[in-house]
N, C-alpha and C positions, 0 to 999 in steps of 0.2 A: 707838838706845835701843829702838825697837820690835822690831828683830831680836833684841836681847838678851832681851827679855821673852818673845818667841816661843820662843827657844832654851831659856829657863828653864822655860817651861810644858811644852815637849816632854820635857825631862829629868825634870821633876817627874811628868809623866804616865807616862813609862817606869818611874820609880822606884815610883810607886803600883801599876802593873801587876805589878811584881816582888813587891812586898809582898803584894798581894792573892793572887797565885799561891802565895806561900810560906804564907800563912795557910790558904788552901784546901787546899794539899797537907798541911800539918801536921794539919789537922782531919779530913782524909779518913780513912775507915776502911771499906774494901770489905766487911769482915765484918759491917757494920751492915745490909747489903742483906738483904731477905727471901731465904730459901733458894732458892726457885724462880728469882728474878731472878739470884741469885749463880751458880747452875749455868748459866743461859743466857748470862751474861757471861763466865764463866771456865772452863766445861766440867767443873769438878770441884766437889764439894760442900765445905762448910766444914770438915767433919771431915778430908777428904783434904788440903785447903788447909793446915790447921794442921799436919798431919803433915809435909808437904813443907817448910813454913816452919820448923818446928823442926829439920829436917835441915840446911837451908842458911843460916839467918839469921846464924849466927856467922861465916860466910865472906864476907858481903856488906858489907865495911867500906870500900870505896874511895870511896863517895859518902855524903853526909849524908842522902840520902833513906832513909826508913824501909824495912827489909827487906820488910815487908808490902806496901808500895806497889811495890817492885821486882818482887816475885813477881807481884803483880796486873797490872802493866804487861806483863810477859812473857807471862802466860797470856792476856791480852786480845789481844796480837798473834798468838799461836798460834791462838786461837779464830777470829779474824776474818780474819787474813791481810792486814790493812790496813796502810797506810804508817805509819811511826813517828810522823808528825805527828798523825794521827788518834788514835793511842793516847795521845799526850801531852796532847791536848785533852780526853780523857775526864774527866768531872766528878769521878769518884772517884779519879783519879790525878793529873792536872794537873801535868805536868812538861814541860820544853822538849824539842824534838826531839833535840837533841844529847845531852841527858841520857838519853832513851829509848834511844838508840844504845848508850851506855855500859852502861845497865842490862841490855839484851839480851845484850851480850857477857859481862858478869859472871855473870848468872844462868845462861845457857846453859853457860858453863864449869863453874860449880859443880855444876849438875845433872848434867852429863856425868860428872863425877868421883864424885859422891856418890849420886845418885838412880838413874841408869841402870844401874849394875852391880847395884844392889840389887833392881831391879824388872824387868829383862830378863835372864833366866837361861836358858841352853840346857839345863843339867842339870835333870832331872826326878826327883823322888823316886818310890819305887815306887807309892804311892797315885795320884800324878798320871799315871804311865804306865799304870797299870791302868784308870783312868777313861777315858783316851783310847782304849786298845785296846778296851775294852768298847763305847765309843760307835761306833767305826768297824765293829766286827764285828757288833754288834747291828743297826745300821741298814743296813749295806752288805755284810756278809758277807766283808769283807776283813780277814784276821787280822794282828796284830802292828803295826798302824799307830799311831804316837804323835803324828803331826803332818802338816802339809801345807806345801808350799813354793811360793812364787811371787815374781815380781819386779814392781815398779811404778816408773814413771818420775816423778820430781819435777822440774818445770820450773824452769829457772834462766835468768838473763840470760846473754848471750854472755860467756864468760870472757875475761880479758885475755891469757891464754896458753894454748896448745894447744887452741884453740877447736874444732878439727876432731874432737878426741877426745870432746867433749861433745855433738856433733850426732848425734842418734839416727836410727833408720830411719823414725821417724814424722814427721821433718821439723822438730824443734825441739831446743833445748839442754836437757840434763837430767842428773840423776844417776840411775843404775839401782839401786834399793834392793831388796835381797833380804829377804823376810819369811818366817819360819817360825812357824806358830801351832799350838796344840794344839786338842783338842776343845772346850775352854772359850773359844775365841777369844782366848786369852792369847798375846801375842807372845813367843815363846821366843828368837828371834834376829832382829836387824836388821843389815844390812850395806849402808850407803849410800855407801861410799867410792869407788865406781867410776863413771867417766863414762858418759854415755848410750849411747855406741857399743859398750859392753861387752855381750856376749851373756849371757843369763841363765845359761847353762851355764858360762861362764867365771867369773862371780862365784861360783857354787857350787863349782867345781873348786878355786879358790884360797882358799876360805873356811875359817875355823876350824871351822865347823859340819860341813863334810864330813870334816875330819880327826877330829872327835869321833865321828861315826857310823862311819867306817872303823875306828877303834881299837876301838870296841865290837864291830864285826863280827869283826875279827881276834882279839878276845879270846874269841870263841865266842858272843856275844850275837846271837840270831836273832829277837829279839822287839821290835826297835826299828827301824821302817821309816817312811819318809815317802812321801807321794803328791805327784807333781809332773807338770806337763803335758809335752807332747812336745818342748818346748824344752830339756829335760834329757836326759841319757843314762841309760838304765836301769842300775841297780846292785842288788845284793842288799838294800841299805838305802834305795833310792829307786826306787819303782815308777812307771813311766810307762805311758801307754795304748798299745795296738796301733795300727799305722798301717793305715788303710783296711780294716777288717775287713768281711767279708760280713754282710749284714743278718741279724739273729737268730742269728748264730753264737755260739759260746761266747766268742770274742774280742770280739764286739759287745756281749754282755751284760756282760763285764768292763769294757769302756769306759764303759758306762752307770753301773755301780756306782762306778767310779773317778771319773767326772766329778761325780757327786752327792756323793761323799765329799770331793773336793778343793774343792768350792764353798765350804767353810768359810773357806779362806784368802782367797778373793775377797771374801767378806762381811766378813771382818776388816779387809781393806785399805779396803773401802768405808766401814765405820764409822769407821776411823781418820781418813780424809780428810774425812768428813762432820763429825766432831766438831772436828777441828783444820784449819780451812779454809785456813790458810797453805799446806798441802800441795796444795791444788787449784789455786792460782794460780801465778804466776811469782815465785820468790824472787829478790830483788835483792841477793844476797850472794855472796861468794866460795864456791867449792865446799866449802872446809873448814868454813865456818860453816853451810852447808846440811846437811852431815853431822850436825852437832851438833843442829840443829833437828829433823831426822828422828828422831834418837836420843831426844831429850827427848819428842817427841810419842808415840813408842812406849811409853816408860816411863809417861807420863801415861795412855795408853790402858789399860795394865795396872792402874794405880792406880784408874782408873774402874771396871774390872771388879771389883777387890778391894773397893772401897767402895760397890758397887752404885749407881753414878751413872747414872741413866736420862737418856737424851738422845732426845727425841721426834722429832727430825728424821729423815726416812727416810734409810737408808744409800744410798750412791751405787753404781750398777752401773758397774763399770769394765771396759773392754775388756781382752782378753788382752795380756800384755806382748810376746807373740811374733807377728810378722808372718809369719815363715816357720817351718817345722818342722825346719829344719836344726839340728844340734847341733855346736857347736864343741868341740874337745878331748874326744872321746868317752872314756869310761872304758876301762880295759884290757879286752882280749878275755876274760880269765878272769872279771872282775867282770860284764861284760856278759852273758856266757853264763849265769852263775849267776843273775843278775837275771831273765833270760828264763825260766829253768827255774822259778823261784819264781812268776813271773807265770802261767806255763802251769798250774802246780799249782792256783793259786787259781781261774783261769778254768775248769778242769775241775770244780772243786767247787761252782761257782755253779749 
């Protein structure tokens, strides 16, 4: 008899907890938070949140959880990089861990399909290109630059298959994410599909971005160039620094200007990881899901730029992605020669 009563009480307690959780969840509304607290929690402001919600809410139908809470849970995870259990216990969300897992999968899928293509675009209109060219020429005297490129490693747990491919030269498992940004620190391209053992130059050489710039060059466009570090091969549309120039030589001065100009992509990656701290820790997901997480964070970064979302935390200074200055799969001799000629012309003009 006593054991039956205890069992009943336990069941009743579990039922009450589920009811309380449901009531709390149904009454929760993250948008009731003060604006400052809202940005601190979710990294975007309410205006941007509503825009994203309007884009995706009609596609979040698998669960009975309100779309506003699904988006809030996803943003909370991206902002803090905490485990799903912690997100689920958040007082403004309050859902079970298994539900958070489903929410993350659904929201990431929908945002990759609908939000990322809209907010991360390689193509730049003429005013955007002119703004970037003016920035790099006015500040650093390097003409025709519309953006900068760099790679950054995103830590992951040891994959279940082909783990050796994901073990990078820094001694941990990762994805190597290629980032191209413009003068406004807007991310124009992200490609996080390749494992950590992939060299930066390999990711660039097989990318859609390189094909885009090569087509522009072959069509006669000589005003669309990128700045990249010595981990890339020099091309007419990708300028890299000189190797070991003499002090105070024209090559040395070019490298100073190049390094100062290229710093903007390092700052962009630092701000991205500072705002969405899931990218700073180790992501406990399959590589395919990590790619989606990186894509969504980059789209949200651009949304923050567009909606003037201030984030007061200091950006993070990140080390270079390259340990060695070697370049895998160098560009063709013709492109290499033309790139060097262009670089020499610029160095002579400084």
